[in-house]
C-alpha positions in Angstrom: 84.6 114.2 105.6 87.0 114.6 102.6 89.2 117.6 102.4 89.3 119.8 99.3 92.1 117.8 97.7 90.3 114.5 98.3 87.1 116.0 96.8 89.1 117.0 93.8 90.6 113.5 93.4 87.1 112.0 93.8 85.7 114.2 91.1 88.6 113.3 88.8 88.2 109.6 89.3 84.4 109.9 88.7 85.1 111.9 85.5 87.5 109.3 84.2 85.0 106.5 84.9 82.1 108.5 83.3 84.0 109.2 80.1 85.5 105.6 80.1 88.9 107.3 79.7 90.4 104.6 81.8 89.7 102.2 78.9 90.3 104.3 75.7 93.3 106.2 77.0 95.0 103.3 78.8 97.1 102.2 75.8 98.7 105.7 75.6 98.9 106.4 79.4 99.9 103.1 80.9 103.5 102.1 81.4 105.2 98.7 81.2 104.0 98.1 84.8 102.9 99.6 88.1 104.3 99.3 91.6 101.4 99.6 94.1 101.9 101.0 97.6 99.9 99.7 100.6 100.3 100.4 104.3 97.7 98.9 106.7 95.0 96.3 105.9 92.2 96.4 108.6 88.8 94.7 108.5 86.9 97.7 109.7 87.0 101.0 107.7 86.5 104.2 109.6 82.9 105.5 109.0 82.3 108.6 107.0 82.6 111.7 109.1 84.7 110.0 111.8 87.9 111.5 113.1 90.4 109.3 111.2 93.1 111.5 109.5 95.3 108.5 108.8 92.5 106.6 107.0 94.3 107.1 103.7 96.9 104.6 104.9 94.4 101.7 105.5 92.3 99.6 103.2 90.1 96.6 104.0 90.9 93.0 103.1 87.8 93.0 100.9 89.2 95.9 98.9 92.6 94.3 98.7 90.9 91.2 97.2 89.1 93.5 94.7 92.5 95.1 93.7 94.0 91.7 93.0 91.0 90.4 91.2 90.9 93.5 89.1 94.6 93.3 88.2 94.0 89.7 86.9 90.9 90.7 85.0 92.7 93.6 83.3 95.6 91.3 82.2 98.3 92.4 84.6 100.9 89.8 85.7 101.6 89.9 89.4 105.3 89.7 89.8 107.9 90.0 92.5 110.0 93.2 92.8 113.1 91.0 91.9 111.6 90.6 88.4 111.1 94.3 87.7 114.4 95.0 86.0 114.0 92.2 83.5 110.3 93.1 82.9 111.4 96.7 82.1 114.0 95.4 79.7 111.5 93.3 77.8 110.2 94.8 74.6 106.8 93.1 74.7 104.5 91.2 77.0 101.5 92.0 79.3 101.7 94.8 81.9 102.8 93.8 85.3 102.0 94.8 88.9 104.3 94.7 91.9 102.7 94.8 95.4 104.6 96.6 98.2 103.6 97.2 101.8 105.5 99.9 103.9 106.5 100.0 107.5 106.0 96.5 108.8 102.5 96.5 110.3 101.2 93.3 112.0 97.9 93.5 110.1 99.8 92.8 106.9 100.3 89.3 108.1 97.0 88.9 109.9 94.7 90.4 107.2 96.7 90.9 104.0 98.7 87.7 103.7 95.6 85.4 103.5 94.2 87.4 100.7 97.6 87.5 98.9 98.0 83.8 99.3 94.5 83.1 97.9 95.6 85.0 94.7 99.1 83.4 94.8 100.5 87.0 94.6 104.1 87.8 95.4 104.6 90.8 97.6 107.3 92.9 99.3 107.1 94.1 102.9 109.4 97.0 103.7 110.5 96.9 107.3 111.6 99.8 109.5 114.2 98.2 111.8 113.4 100.2 114.9 109.7 99.3 114.6 110.7 95.6 114.6 112.8 96.4 117.7 109.7 98.0 119.4 111.6 101.2 119.9 110.7 103.3 116.9 108.0 106.0 116.7 104.9 106.0 114.5 104.7 109.7 115.0 101.7 110.2 112.6 99.7 107.6 114.6 100.8 109.2 117.9 99.6 112.6 116.6 96.2 111.1 115.5 95.6 109.4 118.8 96.8 112.4 120.9 94.4 114.8 119.2 91.7 112.1 119.5 92.1 112.3 123.3 92.7 116.1 123.7 89.9 118.7 123.9 92.3 121.5 122.8 95.6 121.4 120.8 98.3 123.9 121.7 101.6 124.2 119.9 102.8 127.8 120.7 105.9 127.4 118.6 103.8 126.9 115.5 101.2 129.5 116.5 98.5 126.8 117.0 95.8 126.9 119.7 92.8 125.1 118.4 89.7 123.4 119.9 89.4 119.7 119.4 86.0 118.9 121.0 84.4 117.0 118.2 85.4 115.0 115.1 85.3 118.0 112.7 87.4 120.1 115.1 89.9 117.3 115.7 90.3 116.7 111.9 90.9 120.4 111.4 93.4 120.5 114.3 95.3 117.5 112.9 95.5 119.1 109.5 96.8 122.3 110.9 99.4 120.6 113.1 100.5 118.2 110.5 100.9 120.9 107.9 102.9 123.2 110.2 105.2 120.5 111.4 105.9 118.8 108.1 107.1 122.1 106.7 109.9 122.4 109.4 112.8 120.3 110.6 112.0 116.7 111.5 113.6 116.9 114.9 111.1 119.7 115.8 108.2 117.6 114.4 109.1 114.6 116.5 109.6 116.7 119.6 106.3 118.5 119.2 104.4 115.2 118.6 106.1 113.6 121.6 104.9 116.6 123.8 101.3 116.2 122.6 101.4 112.5 123.0 102.7 112.9 126.5 100.0 115.4 127.3 97.4 112.9 126.1 98.9 109.9 127.9 100.1 108.1 124.8 102.8 105.5 125.3 104.7 105.7 122.0 106.7 102.5 122.4 103.6 100.5 123.4 101.9 101.8 120.4 104.7 100.7 118.1 104.9 97.2 119.7 101.1 96.9 119.4 101.0 97.7 115.7 104.2 96.5 114.2 105.8 93.1 113.6 108.6 92.0 115.9 111.8 90.3 114.6 110.5 86.9 115.7 107.3 87.4 113.7 109.2 88.6 110.7 111.6 85.6 110.9 108.6 83.3 110.7 107.0 85.3 107.9 110.3 85.3 105.9 109.8 81.6 105.2 106.9 82.4 102.9 108.2 82.0 99.3 105.8 84.7 98.0 107.2 87.3 100.5 110.3 89.3 100.2 111.5 91.5 103.1 112.8 94.9 102.1 114.4 97.7 104.1 112.7 101.0 105.1 115.6 102.6 107.1 116.4 102.3 110.8 114.0 104.9 112.2 111.8 106.1 109.3 113.2 109.6 108.8 112.5 111.9 105.9 116.0 111.4 104.6 116.2 114.6 102.5 115.8 116.7 105.7 119.0 115.2 107.2 122.7 115.4 106.4 124.5 112.9 104.2 126.1 111.0 107.1 122.7 110.4 108.7 121.0 109.4 105.5 123.8 107.0 104.6 123.6 105.4 108.0 119.8 105.0 107.9 120.0 103.3 104.5 123.1 101.1 104.8 122.6 100.0 108.4 119.0 99.1 107.8 120.2 96.6 105.3 122.8 95.3 107.7 120.3 95.1 110.5 117.8 93.0 108.5 120.6 90.8 107.3 121.7 90.2 110.9 118.2 89.6 112.3 116.7 87.6 109.4 119.8 85.9 107.9 119.5 87.4 104.4 120.3 90.9 103.2 117.3 92.7 101.6 117.6 93.5 97.9 115.1 96.3 97.8 114.6 99.7 99.7 111.7 102.1 100.2 112.3 105.7 101.1 110.1 106.8 104.1 107.4 109.2 103.1 109.1 109.1 99.7 107.9 112.4 98.2 110.4 114.9 96.7 110.7 116.7 100.1 111.7 113.4 101.7 114.0 111.7 99.2 116.0 113.1 96.3 119.0 112.4 94.0 121.5 112.2 96.9 119.4 109.5 98.6 118.9 107.6 95.4 122.7 107.5 95.0 123.1 106.3 98.6 120.6 103.5 98.1 122.6 102.4 95.0 125.8 102.7 97.0 124.4 100.5 99.8 123.9 97.6 97.3 120.1 97.6 96.8 118.8 96.3 93.5 115.9 98.7 93.5 114.5 101.5 95.6 111.0 102.9 95.5 109.6 106.4 96.2 106.0 107.6 96.6 106.3 109.9 93.6 103.2 108.9 91.6 103.3 107.2 88.3 103.7 104.0 86.3 107.1 102.5 85.4 108.4 102.7 81.8 111.4 101.1 80.0 113.5 104.3 80.7 113.2 103.6 84.4 115.7 100.7 84.0 118.3 103.5 84.2 116.7 104.8 87.4 116.1 101.7 89.5 116.7 103.6 92.7 114.1 106.3 92.0 111.1 104.2 91.0 107.6 105.7 91.2 104.6 104.0 92.8 100.9 104.3 92.8 99.3 104.5 96.2 96.1 102.5 96.9 94.5 105.2 99.1 92.1 104.2 101.8 90.0 107.3 101.1 89.2 105.9 97.6 88.3 102.3 98.0 86.2 102.3 94.8 86.4 100.5 91.5 86.4 103.8 89.6 89.4 105.1 91.5 91.3 101.8 91.1 90.6 101.5 87.4 91.7 105.1 86.9 95.0 104.5 88.7 95.7 101.3 86.9 95.0 102.9 83.5 97.7 105.6 84.1 95.4 108.3 83.0 95.8 110.5 86.2 99.6 110.4 85.5 99.6 111.0 81.8 101.9 114.1 82.0 104.9 112.0 82.9 103.8 108.4 82.0 104.5 109.1 78.4 108.2 109.2 79.2 108.4 113.0 79.0 109.0 113.2 82.7 110.5 110.3 84.8 110.0 112.3 88.0 113.4 111.3 89.4 115.1 114.7 89.8 
């Protein structure tokens, strides 16, 4: 079941499709290019009504194939992230699309790579170093699975005591816990999720090792000429919630760790979570200081020529697993949902 925000998005995408605004407004709304965000690629989509609060992070290989075919059909060049600065500097040429995948999930190689190879599409995989070590925590997955096992969810420190007996109740409990914890310090969030995971018998490290690529697997994948490995911090913190020393370490040492493990320093960086509450101007400056060519946020929007002066605060467009439809995809690629800042009036980098 979609929440109110998702219903609003669905209505908006449908309205854009019905009025064909994705076609007649695209020349005014679309930027020089677009950086697309993906996370997981899994063959089976969660059925409607199922308890699957993280479904927004997962698309099917079939929909990925549709995304790539649609990009080609609409005249987008598929380019590597390395090419983005030059493409922004160019005064003419077709629109471009950059494909980025966050976190380092194993299904990116198992299910996404064959589709990408078939389309001869370059892509960037942003790796969280601790996930590759098998020691990091996918806390949002821990939370989903813990509530999936529990019949009641209790977080006294957040004033939460909710039933979780069926899919609807579990979804409501997840939303309540997630909202309350995201609003506070990250240390408290991680501690609360760890407590719930322990109560539900979830092994956090086994979960990470099961879902994420190891260094050995990444070393093999790095030989693919269409793949570039980027950095996504050491432990996936929301950087803006931490002091400057911690943020600098997470950014700079993730670059050094990947260089040590894979033999080549990454040129690109992705801010975990990446919204304004998780990454801001201080963190943009730290990514530049660490030597990255570009750094990407999750602030929504296309990229415009003016972004060449903000290469460490680049917006992206998320391909959301809740909206695996042609109408949603064409709307996002048109730039129409982002018209307020895609005209260059607002770069969304402050």
